[in-house]
C-alpha positions as CSV (number, residue, x, y, z in Angstrom):
1,X,-5.4,-5.3,53.9
2,X,-8.6,-7.1,54.8
3,X,-10.3,-6.0,57.9
4,X,-11.6,-8.7,60.2
5,X,-8.6,-11.0,59.5
6,X,-6.0,-11.6,62.1
7,X,-2.6,-10.0,61.4
8,X,-1.2,-13.5,60.8
9,X,-4.0,-14.2,58.2
10,X,-3.4,-10.8,56.6
11,X,0.3,-11.5,56.3
12,X,-0.4,-15.0,54.8
13,X,-2.9,-13.4,52.3
14,X,-0.3,-10.7,51.4
15,X,2.4,-13.4,50.8
16,X,-0.1,-15.4,48.7
17,X,-0.9,-12.3,46.5
18,X,2.9,-11.7,46.1
19,X,3.4,-15.3,44.9
20,X,0.5,-15.0,42.4
21,X,1.9,-11.7,41.1
22,X,5.4,-13.1,41.0
23,X,4.3,-16.1,38.9
24,X,2.5,-13.7,36.6
25,X,5.5,-11.5,36.3
26,X,7.8,-14.4,35.6
27,X,5.4,-15.9,33.0
28,X,5.2,-12.5,31.3
29,X,9.0,-12.2,31.4
30,X,9.4,-15.6,29.7
31,X,6.9,-14.6,27.0
32,X,8.7,-11.3,26.5
33,X,12.1,-13.1,26.4
34,X,10.9,-15.5,23.8
35,X,9.4,-12.7,21.7
36,X,12.6,-10.7,22.2
37,X,14.7,-13.6,21.0
38,X,12.5,-14.2,18.0
39,X,12.7,-10.5,17.1
40,X,16.5,-10.8,17.5
41,X,16.7,-13.7,15.1
42,X,14.4,-12.0,12.6
43,X,16.5,-8.8,12.6
44,X,19.7,-10.9,12.4
45,X,18.3,-12.9,9.5
46,X,17.2,-9.8,7.5
47,X,20.5,-7.9,8.0
48,X,22.6,-11.0,7.4
49,X,20.9,-12.0,4.2
50,X,20.8,-8.4,3.1
51,X,24.5,-8.9,2.3
52,X,23.8,-11.9,0.0
53,X,22.5,-10.1,-3.1
54,X,25.7,-8.1,-3.4
55,X,27.9,-11.2,-2.9
56,X,25.9,-13.1,-5.6
57,X,25.9,-10.2,-8.0
58,X,29.7,-9.7,-7.6
59,X,30.3,-13.4,-8.1
60,X,28.1,-13.7,-11.2
61,X,29.3,-10.6,-12.9
62,X,32.9,-10.4,-11.6
63,X,32.2,-6.6,-11.6
64,X,33.3,-5.0,-8.3
65,X,34.4,-1.5,-9.4
66,X,31.3,0.1,-7.8
67,X,31.8,-1.7,-4.5
68,X,33.5,0.4,-1.9
69,X,36.7,-1.3,-0.6
70,X,36.7,0.9,2.5
71,X,33.1,0.0,3.3
72,X,33.8,-3.7,3.1
73,X,37.0,-3.5,5.1
74,X,35.1,-1.6,7.9
75,X,32.1,-4.0,7.6
76,X,34.2,-7.1,7.9
77,X,36.1,-5.6,10.9
78,X,32.8,-4.6,12.6
79,X,31.1,-8.0,11.9
80,X,34.2,-9.7,13.4
81,X,33.9,-7.7,16.5
82,X,30.2,-8.3,16.8
83,X,30.9,-12.0,16.5
84,X,33.5,-11.9,19.3
85,X,31.0,-9.9,21.4
86,X,28.3,-12.5,20.8
87,X,30.6,-15.3,21.7
88,X,31.6,-13.6,25.0
89,X,27.9,-12.9,25.8
90,X,26.7,-16.4,24.7
91,X,24.1,-14.6,22.5
92,X,22.6,-16.9,20.0
93,X,21.2,-14.3,17.5
94,X,24.5,-12.4,17.5
95,X,26.6,-15.5,17.0
96,X,24.4,-16.9,14.2
97,X,23.9,-13.7,12.3
98,X,27.5,-12.5,12.5
99,X,28.9,-15.9,11.6
100,X,27.0,-15.9,8.3
101,X,27.4,-12.2,7.8
102,X,31.1,-12.6,8.1
103,X,31.1,-15.2,5.4
104,X,29.0,-13.1,3.0
105,X,30.9,-9.9,3.6
106,X,34.3,-11.6,3.5
107,X,33.4,-13.3,0.2
108,X,32.4,-9.9,-1.3
109,X,35.6,-8.3,0.0
110,X,37.6,-11.2,-1.5
111,X,35.9,-10.6,-4.9
112,X,36.6,-6.9,-4.6
113,X,40.3,-7.5,-4.0
114,X,40.5,-10.1,-6.7
115,X,38.6,-8.2,-9.4
116,X,39.8,-4.7,-9.0
């Protein structure tokens, strides 16, 4: 504390510094939350659209013999559960990514089952 200040003044100074630090902490948390959310959306976008080339190729060629049925059954099940989890948690990146991923993976699975 600061010597020469009354205990009341020292207390007020201590509270003031806490408030300044608290504002800085909350500002940093907001920036970190925004950055975290952006990273979440970027990761979601990359993993989601990573399924698209396989879906397009299977649709264009109608060739699915090299696509693993078990893998896509497990993938569609997992994506469905991630979507439910995202809905429960109200998590935007999870909901957005898994909604689109479910469409892409389900479409590839449909083509696999249709063009055995």
